[in-house]
N, C-alpha and C positions, 0 to 999 in steps of 0.2 A: 134310071138316074135317081129316082126317089128311094130305091132300096140302098143305093150307094150312100146317100145322105143319111139314111137311117143308121147305118153301121159306122159311119165316119166319126160321129161324135163319141161313141164309146171307145172306139179305137184310139182316137186322139187323147181321150181321158186316160186310158191305160198307158199310152206312151208317155204322157206328161208325168203321171204318177211314177212310172217306172224310171224315168230319167231323174226325177227328184230323189227317188230312193237310191239310185246309183251314185248320185253326188254325195248324199249323206253317207253311204257305204264307203265311198272313196275317202272321205275325210276321216271316218272312224278307222279305216284300215291304215291310212297314212300316219295317224297319231299313234297307232299301236295299241289302242284301247282293247280291241278284240282281236283274237288270233284268227288266222285264215280258216282253220278248221271250223270254228264257231260261225264264221260268216257264211259258209256254205249251208249250214243248217238253218241259220236265221233267214237266209235268202229263200230257201224252200218254203218256210212258213209265211214270210211276208208276201211273196208272190201269190201264194194260195189265198191269203186273206184279201189281197187286192182284187184278184179275179172273183172271189166270192162276193165282194161288195159290188163289183161291176155286174155280176149276175143278178144280184138283188135289184139294182137300179133298173136294169133292162127288164127284169120280170115284172116290176111295177108298171112299166110302160105298155106291156102287151096285154091283150084281152083274153087269149087262150093259148094253151100249149106252151107254157113257159120253158119247159125242158128243151124244146126246139130252139128257142131264142138263146138259151144257155149254150147249146151245142154250136150254134152259129158263131156267137161271140167267142166261145172257147176255141173254135177252129181258126178264127181270125188271129187271136192271140198266139196260138200255137204256130201258125204260119209265120208270124213276125219273129217269134223266138227261134224257130227252126232256121229261118234265113240268116238271122244274126249268128246262130251257132255254126252254120256252114261257112259264113264269111270269116268269122273270127277264129274259130277253133278247128274247123275242117275235120271234125270227128263226131262219132255217134256211138252211144253206149246204152246199156240196159238201164242205167241210172237216168239218163236223159229221157228215155222212153217212159219210164215210171213217172218222171217229173211232168211230162206232157199229159199223161193220163190223169194225174192228180189235178192239173190245171183244168182239164176238160170237166172232170167230176166237180170241181169247185164252182165253175161257172154254171154248170147245169143245176147243181143243188141250190146255188144262190138265186138263180132265176125262178126255181120252183118255190123257194121261200118268198121271193118278191111278189110273185103272183098271188100267193096266199095272204100276204100282208096287205095287198090292195083291197081285198074283199072285206 
């Protein structure tokens, strides 16, 4: 139960930030300020930055092996996004696999940065 509580807060933080980002993206798309092609590229960068920040925050909290914390948090984020992908799109492609690998790498690097910032 304690481990569940440990990972619940970062997961909720990610989901809250992700939902806020999606609302902003929806408004920008609705107004036509940015084209859909650009939104896909911006989405890739923003989600990578969000997971990097999440990794840094979790890396500061851990005492050792920050990369493992990054892999765990990245795995949780990937699981959420994978389930959303299956529910909403029902497809899987090489681009999505690359996207998931970048998210895992981003959280892992972020947690390694976070553990070094703590020292």
